[in-house]
PAKE-781098 format. One record per residue (C-alpha): residue in three letters; x, y, z; residue number from 0. Coordinates in steps of 0.25 Angstrom, whole numbers, plus 2048, in hexadecimal, padded with zeros to 3 digits. Layout:
N
ala|X|Y|Z|NUM
...
//
This chain:
131
met|7AD|9A6|547|0
asn|7AD|99C|553|1
gln|7AD|9A3|560|2
arg|7BE|99F|565|3
phe|7C2|9A4|559|4
ala|7BC|9B2|55A|5
ser|7C1|9B2|568|6
thr|7CF|9AD|563|7
val|7D0|9B6|559|8
val|7C9|9C2|565|9
ala|7D4|9BF|56F|10
ala|7E0|9BF|563|11
gly|7D9|9CC|55E|12
leu|7DA|9D2|56E|13
ala|7EB|9CB|56F|14
leu|7F0|9D2|562|15
ala|7EA|9DF|564|16
leu|7EE|9E0|574|17
gly|7FA|9D9|56F|18
thr|7FC|9E5|564|19
gln|7F9|9EF|56F|20
leu|802|9EA|57A|21
ser|80E|9EB|56E|22
val|809|9F7|56C|23
glu|80A|9FF|579|24
pro|813|9F8|580|25
thr|813|9F7|591|26
val|817|A03|599|27
gly|827|A01|599|28
gln|828|9FA|58C|29
glu|82D|A00|57F|30
lys|826|A01|572|31
ser|82F|9F6|56B|32
ala|832|9FE|55C|33
ser|83A|9FE|555|34
lys|83F|A0E|551|35
pro|840|A17|55D|36
thr|838|A22|560|37
pro|83C|A2E|562|38
ala|834|A2F|56E|39
lys|83A|A22|573|40
val|848|A27|574|41
ala|847|A33|579|42
lys|839|A31|582|43
lys|83F|A36|593|44
pro|839|A32|59E|45
ala|82A|A37|59F|46
gly|823|A3D|5AC|47
arg|829|A47|5B6|48
leu|834|A48|5C1|49
pro|831|A4E|5D0|50
ala|834|A5C|5D4|51
his|841|A5D|5D3|52
tyr|845|A50|5CE|53
gly|84D|A58|5C0|54
lys|856|A5E|5C9|55
leu|85B|A4E|5CC|56
gly|862|A4B|5BF|57
ile|859|A40|5BE|58
ser|85B|A35|5B4|59
thr|850|A31|5A7|60
glu|852|A23|5B0|61
gln|84E|A2B|5BD|62
arg|844|A31|5B6|63
thr|83F|A25|5AE|64
lys|83E|A20|5BD|65
ile|837|A2B|5C5|66
tyr|82B|A2B|5BB|67
gly|829|A1E|5BB|68
val|828|A1E|5CA|69
gln|81E|A2E|5C7|70
ala|817|A23|5BD|71
ser|815|A18|5C8|72
tyr|80E|A20|5D1|73
lys|806|A29|5C7|74
lys|7FA|A21|5C9|75
gln|7FA|A20|5D7|76
ile|7FC|A2E|5D8|77
asp|7F1|A30|5CE|78
asp|7E6|A27|5D7|79
leu|7E9|A2E|5E2|80
gln|7E9|A3C|5DB|81
lys|7DA|A38|5D9|82
gln|7D8|A33|5E6|83
ile|7DA|A42|5EC|84
asp|7D5|A49|5DF|85
asp|7C8|A43|5E3|86
leu|7C6|A45|5F2|87
lys|7CB|A52|5EE|88
ala|7BE|A54|5E8|89
lys|7B6|A4B|5F1|90
gln|7BB|A55|5FB|91
asp|7B8|A60|5F4|92
ser|7AA|A5B|5F1|93
glu|7A7|A59|602|94
val|7AC|A69|603|95
glu|7A6|A6D|5F8|96
ala|798|A67|600|97
val|79A|A6D|60C|98
leu|797|A7A|607|99
thr|789|A82|607|100
pro|785|A86|5F8|101
asp|78A|A93|5FA|102
gln|797|A90|5FB|103
lys|798|A85|5F3|104
lys|793|A91|5E9|105
lys|79B|A9E|5EE|106
leu|7A7|A90|5EE|107
asp|7A4|A8C|5DD|108
glu|7A3|A9C|5DA|109
ile|7B3|A9D|5E3|110
leu|7B6|A92|5D9|111
ala|7B3|A97|5CD|112
glu|7B8|AA5|5D1|113
ala|7C6|A9D|5D3|114
lys|7C5|A97|5C6|115
lys|7C4|AA3|5BD|116
ala|7CE|AA7|5C6|117
ala|7D8|A9C|5C4|118
glu|7D7|A9C|5B4|119
ala|7D9|AAC|5B3|120
arg|7E6|AA9|5BB|121
ser|7E9|A9D|5B1|122
ser|7E5|AA6|5A7|123
lys|7EF|AB1|5AA|124
thr|7F8|AA8|5AC|125
lys|7F8|A9F|59D|126
lys|7F9|AAF|597|127
lys|806|AB2|59D|128
ser|80C|AA4|599|129
ser|806|AA9|58B|130
//
């Protein structure tokens, strides 16, 4: 088999695979073309969460969809910023802990272990009450 023919076959195979992939998984905002509607499509509600107290405003389905779209458009930026905040807090904590003496670090570890046990005890009590 010559190289030109082989590369053509590979290119055709990739094109077929991509075409199949694109036809199976539509892009965001496009509905799959199907001959029969599924029950989920017929009764599908917008997914997301309204801001606090918006549920009391009589928000329409169209408004919900728009609100969820706005929230989705900011999600990645917010997630990226939250990661930066978490990283800065971790760096701050390590720098603050570096100021402590070894004895203070040991005592802090003991205090944190006791606090963790107390939190677990409260959590198990809450779980028992709700059961």
